[in-house]
Wavefront OBJ file of the C-alpha trace (Angstrom):
o trace
v 33.796 31.160 19.674
v 30.331 32.540 20.019
v 27.389 30.331 19.156
v 25.338 31.005 15.648
v 21.585 30.951 15.309
v 19.822 29.715 12.188
v 17.819 32.542 10.332
v 14.225 31.569 9.541
v 12.772 32.389 5.948
v 9.105 32.049 5.179
v 7.932 30.548 2.647
v 4.273 30.008 0.825
v 3.365 26.726 -0.041
v 3.748 25.960 -3.576
v 1.342 23.574 -4.028
v -7.457 20.005 -8.579
v -11.353 20.224 -9.924
v -14.588 19.477 -8.264
v -15.530 21.370 -5.075
v -15.316 21.059 -1.186
v -18.309 22.524 1.300
v -17.108 22.524 4.929
v -19.305 23.057 8.067
v -17.887 23.389 11.417
v -18.953 24.166 14.819
v -16.916 27.670 16.016
v -17.753 30.602 18.759
v -18.453 33.713 17.945
v -18.519 37.451 18.686
v -19.119 40.337 17.048
v -16.232 42.226 18.789
v -13.150 41.060 20.944
v -15.571 42.373 23.627
v -17.753 40.393 26.102
v -21.394 39.620 24.423
v -23.186 36.535 23.794
v -22.064 33.783 22.204
v -23.627 31.930 19.149
v -23.468 28.395 18.222
v -22.320 28.335 14.314
v -21.185 26.464 11.716
v -18.028 26.714 9.193
v -18.860 26.492 5.508
v -16.622 26.588 2.502
v -16.097 25.290 -1.037
v -13.289 23.636 -2.312
v -12.410 21.643 -5.443
v -12.094 17.818 -5.460
v -9.380 17.575 -7.885
v -9.952 14.188 -9.592
v -10.950 15.430 -13.078
v -10.918 19.260 -14.717
v -8.440 20.528 -12.169
v -8.949 24.096 -13.260
v -12.485 24.196 -14.219
v -13.289 22.747 -10.655
v -11.232 25.448 -9.058
v -13.366 28.123 -10.931
v -16.377 26.671 -9.991
v -15.631 26.212 -6.619
v -14.710 30.083 -6.339
v -17.732 30.815 -7.925
v -20.017 28.795 -5.967
v -18.560 30.080 -2.402
v -18.995 33.428 -3.414
v -22.469 33.219 -4.750
v -23.675 31.635 -1.213
v -24.551 33.655 1.690
v -25.853 32.846 5.281
v -29.471 32.788 5.961
v -30.510 33.951 8.312
v -27.131 36.221 8.682
v -24.179 34.816 10.884
v -25.934 31.398 11.083
v -23.096 29.968 9.388
v -19.156 31.212 8.140
v -18.755 30.658 4.904
v -15.124 30.465 4.126
v -13.788 31.927 0.824
v -11.670 28.906 -1.263
v -8.218 30.894 -0.962
v -8.660 31.789 2.422
v -7.317 28.043 2.734
v -4.010 28.530 1.279
v -1.447 27.204 3.000
v -3.450 24.813 4.790
v -4.969 22.200 2.192
v -2.768 20.524 0.173
v -3.311 19.288 -3.387
v -3.087 15.351 -2.533
v -5.874 15.862 0.179
v -8.261 16.885 -2.509
v -7.424 13.931 -5.087
v -10.274 11.936 -3.355
v -13.490 12.227 -1.538
v -12.222 10.347 1.312
v -9.032 12.422 1.742
v -11.311 15.702 1.345
v -12.883 14.450 4.449
v -9.702 14.070 6.008
v -8.896 17.150 5.455
v -12.069 18.724 6.814
v -12.046 16.832 10.065
v -8.518 18.234 10.979
v -9.915 21.755 10.308
v -12.414 21.078 12.940
v -15.890 20.996 10.589
v -18.946 19.298 10.168
v -19.791 18.935 7.217
v -18.390 19.263 3.408
v -19.887 19.809 -0.074
v -17.776 18.063 -3.079
v -18.124 19.296 -6.230
v -17.170 17.101 -8.885
v -17.025 18.618 -12.782
v -17.720 15.207 -14.537
v -17.941 16.655 -17.922
v -16.667 19.773 -19.849
v -18.361 20.806 -22.843
v -18.170 24.291 -25.097
v -20.759 26.141 -23.532
v -21.436 24.215 -20.072
v -20.037 21.725 -17.677
v -21.670 19.032 -15.966
v -21.345 18.672 -12.016
v -21.762 16.136 -9.433
v -22.455 17.409 -5.946
v -22.529 15.603 -2.621
v -22.774 16.833 0.826
v -20.934 14.599 3.436
v -21.176 14.790 7.102
v -17.963 14.397 8.205
v -17.777 13.019 11.818
v -20.056 9.830 10.709
v -18.664 9.802 7.202
v -22.502 9.701 6.056
v -23.515 11.196 2.255
v -26.327 13.241 2.902
v -26.819 14.559 -0.381
v -25.779 13.419 -3.844
v -27.241 15.230 -6.939
v -25.686 16.587 -10.144
v -26.603 20.008 -12.446
v -25.379 21.904 -15.396
v -23.326 24.963 -15.327
v -24.206 26.997 -18.279
v -21.238 29.189 -18.681
v -23.500 32.456 -19.722
v -25.884 31.557 -17.037
v -23.687 30.447 -14.099
v -25.755 32.090 -11.479
v -28.983 29.908 -11.980
v -26.791 26.870 -11.243
v -25.414 28.160 -8.461
v -29.074 29.686 -7.019
v -30.231 25.948 -7.789
v -27.343 24.583 -5.323
v -28.099 27.232 -2.764
v -31.826 25.723 -2.804
v -30.776 22.376 -2.435
v -28.666 22.724 0.220
v -31.470 24.719 2.418
v -33.674 21.732 1.630
v -31.008 19.936 3.559
v -30.738 22.155 6.575
v -27.538 23.884 5.432
v -28.688 27.614 6.719
v -27.307 29.194 3.287
v -29.164 31.028 0.314
v -28.020 32.671 -2.957
v -26.293 36.195 -2.475
v -29.205 38.780 -3.215
v -26.793 41.142 -5.567
v -24.463 38.779 -7.794
v -21.102 38.534 -7.192
v -20.344 36.732 -10.199
v -19.668 38.732 -13.511
v -20.547 37.147 -16.867
v -17.966 34.905 -17.536
v -19.534 33.504 -20.922
v -16.891 31.201 -22.394
v -15.624 27.641 -21.227
v -12.197 28.915 -22.404
v -12.760 32.040 -19.799
v -13.686 29.601 -16.999
v -10.519 27.495 -17.062
v -7.814 30.152 -17.500
v -9.269 32.063 -14.421
v -9.622 28.416 -13.183
v -5.593 27.923 -13.439
v -5.061 31.284 -11.721
v -7.069 30.162 -9.126
v -5.610 26.856 -9.104
v -2.138 27.803 -8.650
v -2.939 30.710 -6.094
v -4.761 28.306 -3.953
v -1.546 25.762 -3.808
v 0.856 28.648 -3.305
v 2.404 29.111 -6.649
v 2.000 32.822 -7.117
v 4.148 32.851 -10.121
v 2.119 30.483 -11.927
v -1.067 32.003 -11.064
v 0.222 35.603 -12.323
v 1.025 33.742 -15.726
v -2.524 32.380 -15.912
v -4.382 35.930 -15.010
v -2.418 37.154 -17.450
v -3.488 34.986 -20.423
v -7.123 35.371 -18.927
v -6.712 39.253 -19.281
v -4.879 39.107 -22.605
v -7.838 37.017 -23.862
v -10.928 38.852 -21.891
v -9.498 42.623 -20.565
v -12.898 42.845 -19.083
v -12.738 39.753 -16.810
v -12.715 41.538 -13.319
v -12.445 38.442 -11.566
v -8.757 37.897 -13.171
v -7.721 41.632 -12.767
v -9.048 41.099 -8.924
v -6.293 37.746 -8.842
v -3.652 39.398 -10.815
v -3.691 42.308 -8.342
v -3.839 40.097 -5.366
v -0.587 38.004 -6.509
v 1.102 41.016 -7.508
v 0.764 42.359 -4.013
v 2.067 39.294 -2.827
v 5.414 39.112 -5.118
v 5.997 42.679 -4.054
v 7.399 41.170 -0.811
v 9.244 38.303 -2.550
v 10.583 40.661 -5.138
v 14.278 40.587 -3.801
v 16.738 38.580 -6.052
v 13.952 38.422 -8.842
v 15.079 41.560 -10.876
v 11.844 42.832 -10.180
v 10.781 46.148 -8.311
v 8.374 46.009 -5.561
v 7.576 49.386 -6.693
v 6.478 48.691 -10.095
v 4.401 45.581 -9.034
v 2.818 47.802 -6.251
v 1.821 50.191 -9.288
v 0.272 47.833 -11.220
v -1.695 46.211 -8.416
v -3.161 49.661 -7.513
v -4.379 50.555 -10.687
v -6.318 47.779 -10.857
v -7.336 48.025 -7.438
v -8.124 51.478 -7.477
v -11.077 50.583 -10.705
v -12.506 47.227 -8.882
v -13.045 49.270 -5.612
v -15.833 51.313 -7.717
v -17.418 47.788 -8.353
v -19.930 46.690 -5.678
v -18.901 42.905 -6.123
v -15.548 43.178 -5.346
v -15.051 46.584 -3.480
v -14.201 45.171 -0.004
v -11.683 42.517 -1.408
v -10.306 45.445 -3.667
v -9.738 47.606 -0.438
v -8.503 44.975 1.996
v -5.846 44.725 -1.133
v -5.156 48.296 -1.162
v -4.829 48.540 2.930
v -2.362 45.704 2.633
v -0.345 47.327 -0.304
v 0.327 50.809 1.375
v 0.853 49.192 4.555
v 3.416 47.092 3.001
v 4.868 50.317 1.524
v 5.249 52.214 4.987
v 1.936 54.663 4.244
v 0.212 53.298 7.053
v -2.651 56.581 7.003
v -3.653 55.299 3.988
v -3.346 51.765 4.618
v -5.681 52.375 7.657
v -8.090 54.440 5.906
v -8.893 51.448 3.039
v -8.664 48.512 5.645
v -11.204 50.301 7.930
v -13.434 51.126 4.473
v -12.890 47.078 4.153
v -13.948 46.467 7.650
v -16.968 48.778 7.508
v -18.240 46.466 4.751
v -16.951 42.671 5.518
v -16.259 43.288 9.909
v -16.270 39.238 9.993
v -13.896 38.468 7.241
v -10.829 36.875 8.391
v -8.531 38.229 5.884
v -9.620 41.671 6.418
v -9.226 41.186 10.268
v -5.851 40.132 9.520
v -4.931 43.314 7.740
v -6.398 45.065 10.501
v -3.647 43.361 12.658
v -1.016 44.720 11.036
v -1.582 48.184 11.829
v -0.228 49.846 15.397
v -2.657 49.090 18.229
v -3.338 52.785 18.739
v -5.083 52.727 15.133
v -7.732 49.841 15.594
v -8.367 50.301 19.234
v -11.798 52.480 18.073
v -13.125 49.632 16.565
v -12.995 47.525 20.135
v -9.934 45.651 19.547
v -7.049 45.696 22.379
v -4.384 43.961 20.971
v -3.327 42.402 17.424
v -3.523 39.143 19.286
v -6.821 39.923 20.301
v -7.632 40.463 16.575
v -5.653 37.374 15.257
v -7.811 34.831 17.743
v -10.679 36.703 16.420
v -9.520 35.865 12.779
v -8.849 32.070 13.995
v -12.474 32.037 15.730
v -13.918 32.656 12.146
v -11.424 30.394 10.274
v -8.981 27.784 12.249
v -7.692 26.896 9.010
v -6.040 30.338 7.952
v -2.560 30.032 7.951
v -0.918 33.596 7.957
v -3.084 34.624 11.287
v -1.872 31.462 12.460
v 1.832 32.777 11.783
v 0.932 36.120 12.722
v -0.197 34.727 15.994
v 2.345 32.266 16.629
v 5.104 35.316 16.245
v 3.565 37.403 18.446
v 4.379 34.400 21.264
v 7.414 33.868 20.207
v 8.777 37.571 20.490
v 7.012 37.590 23.825
v 8.931 34.456 25.194
v 6.032 32.264 25.446
v 7.770 30.071 23.142
v 5.295 27.058 24.529
v 2.024 29.028 22.891
v 3.835 29.391 19.390
v 5.264 25.758 19.599
v 1.123 24.484 20.177
v 0.469 26.597 17.187
v 2.645 25.592 15.005
v 2.108 21.679 16.033
v -1.828 22.436 14.890
v -0.805 23.971 11.648
v 1.073 20.855 11.198
v -2.040 18.435 12.385
v -4.090 20.185 9.386
v -1.317 20.399 7.016
v 1.623 18.178 7.706
v 3.924 19.135 5.090
v 3.703 22.882 5.776
v 7.299 24.158 5.158
v 6.099 27.758 7.241
v 5.213 25.711 10.293
v 8.382 23.353 10.406
v 10.635 26.065 9.519
v 9.387 28.201 12.654
v 9.234 25.140 14.708
v 13.160 24.570 13.957
v 13.420 27.933 15.338
v 11.761 27.048 18.648
v 13.871 23.767 19.131
v 17.262 26.353 18.667
v 15.926 28.239 21.162
v 15.574 25.015 23.454
v 18.981 23.968 22.485
v 17.057 20.434 21.351
v 19.611 19.774 18.544
v 18.084 16.443 17.703
v 14.402 18.412 16.873
v 16.534 20.873 15.019
v 17.905 18.478 12.604
v 15.015 16.012 12.427
v 12.533 19.003 11.644
v 14.950 20.544 8.773
v 15.276 17.223 7.368
v 12.066 17.113 6.996
v 11.572 20.440 5.321
v 13.796 18.795 2.460
v 12.084 15.657 2.409
v 9.365 17.874 0.982
v 11.094 20.500 -0.517
v 14.841 19.375 -1.536
v 15.629 22.878 -2.773
v 14.782 25.059 -0.127
v 18.435 26.682 0.719
v 17.320 28.044 4.331
v 16.827 24.455 5.387
v 20.127 23.394 4.180
v 21.728 26.744 5.771
v 19.842 25.934 9.580
v 20.996 22.547 9.192
v 24.735 23.631 8.763
v 24.282 25.989 11.908
v 22.455 23.023 13.959
v 25.609 20.983 12.753
v 28.484 23.827 13.321
v 26.948 24.341 16.702
v 27.462 20.761 17.567
v 31.159 20.830 16.620
v 30.429 18.623 13.544
v 32.545 21.274 11.253
v 32.532 18.737 8.191
v 28.999 18.128 8.140
v 28.352 21.852 8.611
v 30.289 22.891 5.668
v 28.589 20.133 3.439
v 25.232 21.888 3.904
v 26.792 25.495 3.984
v 27.870 24.647 0.460
v 24.358 23.187 -0.553
v 22.511 26.470 0.399
v 24.982 28.417 -1.848
v 24.970 26.609 -4.733
v 21.145 26.679 -4.549
v 20.497 30.548 -3.704
v 23.822 32.155 -3.243
v 23.247 32.310 0.275
v 25.062 35.178 1.946
v 25.318 34.092 5.551
v 26.612 30.429 4.279
v 30.138 32.250 3.100
v 30.542 33.471 6.559
v 30.567 30.210 8.185
v 32.587 28.491 5.701
v 35.200 31.152 6.407
v 35.128 30.647 10.354
v 35.304 26.685 9.550
v 38.519 27.291 7.314
v 39.896 29.705 9.426
v 39.523 27.719 12.719
v 41.389 24.626 10.255
v 44.028 26.948 10.096
v 43.325 27.243 6.203
v 44.209 30.915 5.621
v 43.682 31.197 2.190
v 40.260 29.958 1.750
v 39.169 31.507 4.768
v 40.056 34.897 3.298
v 38.122 34.087 0.327
v 35.003 33.071 2.176
v 35.059 36.090 4.298
v 35.770 38.570 1.232
v 32.719 36.954 -0.449
v 30.486 37.506 2.450
v 31.750 41.303 2.588
v 30.405 41.528 -1.143
v 26.809 40.556 0.082
v 26.661 43.233 2.444
v 23.121 44.378 3.142
v 23.767 47.720 5.215
v 26.031 49.330 7.651
v 24.481 47.096 10.532
v 25.207 43.936 8.610
v 26.061 41.851 11.675
v 27.771 38.718 9.933
v 29.577 41.297 7.253
v 31.229 43.324 10.010
v 32.243 40.274 11.744
v 33.452 38.983 8.495
v 35.746 42.482 8.211
v 36.874 41.748 11.562
v 38.440 38.370 10.963
v 39.567 39.310 7.316
v 41.722 41.800 9.072
v 42.827 39.145 11.933
v 43.836 36.937 8.691
v 45.829 39.901 6.837
v 47.645 41.941 9.692
v 47.421 39.480 12.541
v 50.957 38.737 12.316
v 51.964 42.738 12.383
v 50.591 42.941 15.868
l 1 2 3 4 5 6 7 8 9 10 11 12 13 14 15
l 16 17 18 19 20 21 22 23 24 25 26 27 28 29 30 31 32 33 34 35 36 37 38 39 40 41 42 43 44 45 46 47 48 49 50 51 52 53 54 55 56 57 58 59 60 61 62 63 64 65 66 67 68 69 70 71 72 73 74 75 76 77 78 79 80 81 82 83 84 85 86 87 88 89 90 91 92 93 94 95 96 97 98 99 100 101 102 103 104 105 106 107 108 109 110 111 112 113 114 115 116 117 118 119 120 121 122 123 124 125 126 127 128 129 130 131 132 133 134 135 136 137 138 139 140 141 142 143 144 145 146 147 148 149 150 151 152 153 154 155 156 157 158 159 160 161 162 163 164 165 166 167 168 169 170 171 172 173 174 175 176 177 178 179 180 181 182 183 184 185 186 187 188 189 190 191 192 193 194 195 196 197 198 199 200 201 202 203 204 205 206 207 208 209 210 211 212 213 214 215 216 217 218 219 220 221 222 223 224 225 226 227 228 229 230 231 232 233 234 235 236 237 238 239 240 241 242 243 244 245 246 247 248 249 250 251 252 253 254 255 256 257 258 259 260 261 262 263 264 265 266 267 268 269 270 271 272 273 274 275 276 277 278 279 280 281 282 283 284 285 286 287 288 289 290 291 292 293 294 295 296 297 298 299 300 301 302 303 304 305 306 307 308 309 310 311 312 313 314 315 316 317 318 319 320 321 322 323 324 325 326 327 328 329 330 331 332 333 334 335 336 337 338 339 340 341 342 343 344 345 346 347 348 349 350 351 352 353 354 355 356 357 358 359 360 361 362 363 364 365 366 367 368 369 370 371 372 373 374 375 376 377 378 379 380 381 382 383 384 385 386 387 388 389 390 391 392 393 394 395 396 397 398 399 400 401 402 403 404 405 406 407 408 409 410 411 412 413 414 415 416 417 418 419 420 421 422 423 424 425 426 427 428 429 430 431 432 433 434 435 436 437 438 439 440 441 442 443 444 445 446 447 448 449 450 451 452 453 454 455 456 457 458 459 460 461 462 463 464 465 466 467 468 469 470 471 472 473 474 475 476 477 478 479 480 481 482 483 484 485 486 487 488 489 490
């Protein structure tokens, strides 16, 4: 009997409202070629999620868009959503938790924005600028955000930060369109809140609610397109066709790319959409247009890394890994770039480097299912059954409804000749997700036990779920079924 290996299904983490600014020391270079290195800082706006969570998310998002490094390249401003999957909601429920997250992310300073009170036409905000390592509060201030004149509030914020030696200024060209009503800020924030913590289905609903009320709300149009692109990759088994999701996203993005405020992000998403569809010439064209506008945006660089190296070498990058390393210098808490780099190490058989990346993710976010599932894959290669079981059990402590973890635990017990325990986990994976390969293993277990009818049932169920002619487990199920039905004739 050959030994089987678990499959690894990457899953984004679905997981409040006042904001946080992070500033860290990093080493930058304009391209992945030798050049003089600069001392820079990381700056981001995140919500502090003690009160008014949705509104705080939209305020934090808007504040981040409104600020620019002054002088250029002196600091790196991390967008709110670029930390999806790394920051967990509980970390932002208190100032102490936010500070600990900032420290794990390698940042030096953070700005907490607390939405203290909301009225029909305005919100009262509290700002706190904290030096992370020394836990020293540098600035406490408050302000009033008038919804119809939000820019004025963010200009005042930039001035206060600049006075405290934080090298930022207000963006010369407004990136915050008029969002006139408090309800618009709340609905937009609801989408941002859900998207930040990985619940893209709820984010889609929130953005659609905002667009139903305010059809011209461009941030909601962009947010909806963004989640539709992500949902296109996950549409299998949902009854939704990827092409339909992509078409709706593309229609919005082609309009938004003509908008100076959102042009680079729209181009980036168009590039990703076309790459996902396998239309690489168009994907390359849009990503390079986004890169020409924002060469230091880690999200743009990530899309560039999805192309074949022959398509980006003219920009000075030698390899995908070189681009991803650049991403992670610009944003060490960028989950997608970290996972992509680890995948490259894994397929190069540099498993120690891959393991180091996953462990670094878990130091920042100890409940990252993506990192835990992938780390389990490393332990499978090492044959470390104890750590395989411990790792997947940890996944199930975080998300008891994760079918792939049950399946992988089943494989671990199967390969340890603990068939009864393995069967229990395979049955659970089927209950949760009609897990195709779990039927195959249950067939093997029943065949080994001499339970012919049960084995025939499970192999037939696996064959029903065939995924193409090169489906290895379906083909093995056919062979085993033939042996069970005709073995006596041979």
